[in-house]
C-alpha positions as CSV (number, residue, x, y, z in Angstrom):
1,M,-14.2,85.9,146.3
2,N,-10.6,85.0,146.8
3,A,-11.6,81.4,146.9
4,L,-13.3,81.8,143.5
5,R,-10.3,83.5,142.0
6,S,-7.9,80.9,143.3
7,S,-10.0,78.2,141.8
8,T,-10.2,80.0,138.5
9,D,-6.4,80.4,138.5
10,K,-6.0,76.7,139.2
11,A,-8.3,75.9,136.3
12,A,-6.4,78.2,133.9
13,K,-2.9,76.8,134.8
14,P,-3.2,73.5,132.8
15,A,-4.2,75.4,129.6
16,V,-1.1,77.6,129.9
17,K,0.9,74.5,130.5
18,R,-0.4,72.7,127.4
19,S,0.2,75.7,125.1
20,S,3.8,75.7,126.2
21,Y,4.4,72.6,124.2
22,W,3.7,74.3,120.9
23,R,5.8,77.0,119.4
24,R,4.6,79.4,116.7
25,F,6.2,79.0,113.2
26,D,8.9,81.6,112.7
27,L,9.9,82.0,109.0
28,R,13.4,83.3,109.9
29,R,14.0,80.5,112.4
30,D,12.2,77.6,110.7
31,G,12.1,78.6,107.0
32,V,15.3,76.9,106.1
33,R,14.2,73.6,107.7
34,A,10.9,73.8,106.0
35,L,12.5,74.5,102.7
36,I,14.9,71.6,103.2
37,A,12.0,69.3,104.1
38,L,10.0,70.4,100.9
39,V,13.1,69.9,98.7
40,A,13.7,66.5,100.3
41,L,10.0,65.5,99.7
42,L,10.3,66.7,96.1
43,L,13.5,64.7,95.6
44,V,11.8,61.6,97.1
45,N,8.8,62.1,94.8
46,L,11.1,62.6,91.9
47,G,13.0,59.5,92.7
48,V,9.8,57.5,93.0
49,W,8.6,58.9,89.7
50,W,11.9,58.2,88.0
51,T,12.3,54.8,89.5
52,F,8.8,53.4,89.3
53,I,6.3,55.6,87.5
54,K,8.4,56.7,84.5
55,P,9.5,53.1,83.4
56,L,5.9,52.0,83.8
57,N,4.7,55.0,81.8
58,D,7.4,54.3,79.1
59,E,6.4,50.6,79.0
60,I,2.7,51.6,78.6
61,T,3.6,54.0,75.8
62,A,5.8,51.5,74.0
63,K,3.1,48.8,74.3
64,A,0.5,51.3,72.9
65,E,2.8,52.1,70.0
66,L,3.4,48.4,69.4
67,K,-0.4,47.8,69.5
68,E,-1.0,50.6,67.0
69,A,1.8,49.3,64.7
70,A,0.4,45.7,65.0
71,A,-3.1,47.0,64.1
72,E,-1.7,48.8,61.1
73,R,0.1,45.7,60.0
74,E,-3.0,43.6,60.5
75,T,-5.0,46.1,58.4
76,A,-2.4,46.0,55.7
77,E,-2.1,42.2,55.8
78,A,-5.9,41.9,55.6
79,Q,-5.9,44.2,52.5
80,N,-3.1,42.1,51.0
81,L,-5.0,38.9,51.8
82,D,-8.1,40.3,50.1
83,E,-6.0,41.2,47.1
84,V,-4.4,37.8,47.0
85,R,-7.8,36.1,47.3
86,A,-9.2,38.3,44.5
87,V,-6.2,37.4,42.3
88,H,-6.6,33.7,43.2
89,A,-10.3,33.8,42.3
90,H,-9.4,35.5,39.0
91,V,-6.8,32.9,38.2
92,E,-9.2,30.1,39.0
93,A,-11.8,31.7,36.8
94,V,-9.3,32.0,34.0
95,Q,-8.1,28.5,34.4
96,A,-11.8,27.2,34.4
97,G,-12.4,29.2,31.3
98,V,-9.3,27.7,29.6
99,R,-10.3,24.2,30.6
100,R,-13.8,24.8,29.3
101,F,-12.4,26.2,26.1
102,F,-10.2,23.1,25.6
103,D,-12.8,20.6,26.7
104,E,-15.9,22.0,25.1
105,M,-14.9,24.4,22.3
106,L,-11.9,22.6,20.9
107,S,-12.7,19.1,22.2
108,V,-10.6,16.2,20.8
109,R,-10.3,15.4,17.1
110,T,-12.2,12.1,17.3
111,E,-15.2,13.9,18.7
112,R,-15.3,17.1,16.7
113,W,-13.8,16.4,13.3
114,V,-16.8,14.9,11.6
115,P,-19.3,17.5,13.1
116,F,-16.9,20.2,11.9
117,Q,-16.9,18.9,8.3
118,R,-20.7,18.4,8.4
119,A,-21.2,22.0,9.6
120,L,-19.1,23.3,6.6
121,H,-21.1,21.2,4.2
122,Q,-24.4,22.4,5.6
123,V,-23.4,26.1,5.3
124,G,-22.3,25.6,1.7
125,T,-25.6,23.8,0.8
126,E,-27.6,26.6,2.5
127,F,-26.0,29.2,0.2
128,R,-25.5,27.0,-2.8
129,V,-21.7,27.3,-2.4
130,T,-20.3,23.8,-2.2
131,P,-16.6,23.1,-2.4
132,Q,-15.7,20.8,-5.2
133,R,-12.5,19.6,-3.6
134,A,-10.5,20.3,-0.5
135,S,-6.9,19.7,0.7
136,I,-6.4,19.1,4.4
137,G,-3.2,19.9,6.3
138,R,-2.4,18.8,9.8
139,E,0.1,20.1,12.3
140,Q,0.7,19.0,15.9
141,L,1.6,21.9,18.3
142,E,3.2,19.8,21.0
143,Q,4.1,22.6,23.3
144,E,0.5,23.8,23.4
145,G,-1.0,20.3,23.3
146,I,-3.1,21.3,20.2
147,D,-3.8,19.5,16.9
148,R,-4.2,22.0,14.1
149,A,-6.2,21.2,10.9
150,A,-6.2,23.5,7.9
151,L,-8.7,23.1,5.0
152,S,-8.1,24.8,1.6
153,F,-10.7,24.6,-1.0
154,P,-11.9,26.6,-4.1
155,L,-15.4,28.1,-4.2
156,E,-17.5,29.4,-7.0
157,G,-20.6,31.4,-6.7
158,G,-22.3,34.8,-6.8
159,Y,-20.9,37.7,-4.7
160,E,-23.9,37.8,-2.3
161,N,-23.9,34.0,-1.8
162,L,-20.2,34.0,-1.1
163,R,-20.4,36.9,1.3
164,H,-23.3,35.3,3.3
165,F,-21.4,32.0,3.2
166,L,-18.3,33.6,4.9
167,A,-20.4,35.4,7.4
168,R,-22.2,32.2,8.2
169,L,-18.9,30.4,8.7
170,E,-17.8,33.0,11.3
171,A,-21.1,32.6,13.1
172,L,-20.8,28.8,13.5
173,D,-20.7,27.3,17.0
174,Q,-17.6,25.5,15.8
175,F,-14.1,26.9,16.6
176,L,-13.0,28.1,13.2
177,I,-10.6,30.7,11.8
178,I,-10.9,32.0,8.2
179,R,-7.2,32.3,7.5
180,S,-7.3,33.7,4.0
181,V,-9.8,34.5,1.1
182,N,-8.2,35.0,-2.3
183,L,-10.0,36.0,-5.5
184,R,-8.9,33.7,-8.2
185,N,-11.1,34.6,-11.1
186,A,-14.4,36.3,-12.0
187,K,-16.9,35.2,-14.7
188,E,-20.0,36.6,-16.2
189,G,-19.0,40.2,-15.7
190,G,-18.3,39.6,-12.0
191,N,-21.6,37.8,-11.2
192,A,-19.7,34.5,-10.7
193,L,-16.6,34.6,-8.5
194,Q,-13.9,31.9,-8.0
195,L,-12.3,32.1,-4.6
196,D,-9.6,30.1,-2.8
197,I,-10.4,29.9,0.9
198,Q,-8.4,28.5,3.8
199,V,-10.0,27.8,7.1
200,E,-8.4,26.4,10.3
201,T,-9.6,24.7,13.4
202,Y,-7.9,23.3,16.4
203,F,-8.4,20.2,18.5
204,N,-7.5,19.5,22.1
205,A,-4.7,16.9,22.2
206,P,-4.1,16.1,25.9
207,E,-1.9,13.1,25.0
208,M,0.7,15.6,23.7
209,R,0.8,17.4,27.0
210,E,1.0,14.1,28.8
211,E,3.9,13.0,26.6
212,L,5.7,16.3,27.2
213,E,5.2,16.0,30.9
214,R,6.6,12.4,30.9
215,E,9.6,13.6,28.8
216,R,10.2,16.5,31.2
217,L,10.1,14.2,34.3
218,W,12.5,11.7,32.5
219,K,14.9,14.6,31.8
220,E,14.8,15.7,35.4
221,K,15.5,12.2,36.6
222,Q,18.5,12.0,34.2
223,R,19.9,15.3,35.5
224,A,19.4,14.2,39.1
225,R,21.3,11.0,38.4
226,G,24.1,12.9,36.7
227,R,24.4,15.2,39.8
228,R,24.5,12.2,42.1
229,S,27.2,10.5,40.0
230,K,29.4,13.7,40.0
231,G,29.0,14.0,43.8
232,R,30.2,10.4,44.3
233,R,33.4,11.2,42.3
């Protein structure tokens, strides 16, 4: 029995010896140290966050803002580009219409003058209203590159025929402007009217624009020469 107890005591001694290396936490004794350690750890974490994490976070935020601003600018520029394209397409359409008007509707005098006179004569024959004589005036509009032709002639006929004659003139496929219609006299109680009519048409004159362009270039060269001569002095 004593031998068993002694052996048990011997076995228990190492456990008592191992537990002697550990001390229980005492708040009054070790609280300040623990608090200092926690504060130090917090300061280290704060330093790491301030030194490394915050700059990285600020950089990410700044890049995100730049990306958002760039996306907004890209959207605005895309809208502006679409507007510019639409304006450009509209300008091209207008320019094409102007070129078509000059080339097809006005044409040049040598190509359209005879057909224009023939069309007037056919309308007069259709309504039995034929001009007896006509005076033709011509004016060159150099700035516009247009040749203007004005025809003035007296007409005599019934009211209905004259009215249909004027309406038919306006419906011609020729470019024509009825500038004035003046009543000169009336016969047979108003059944026969005498009118003075003035019509105008215009012809494309590209040679005028070419001449103006050559004159403009010549003047620019003269001004450039004058500036160079003054600079040498």
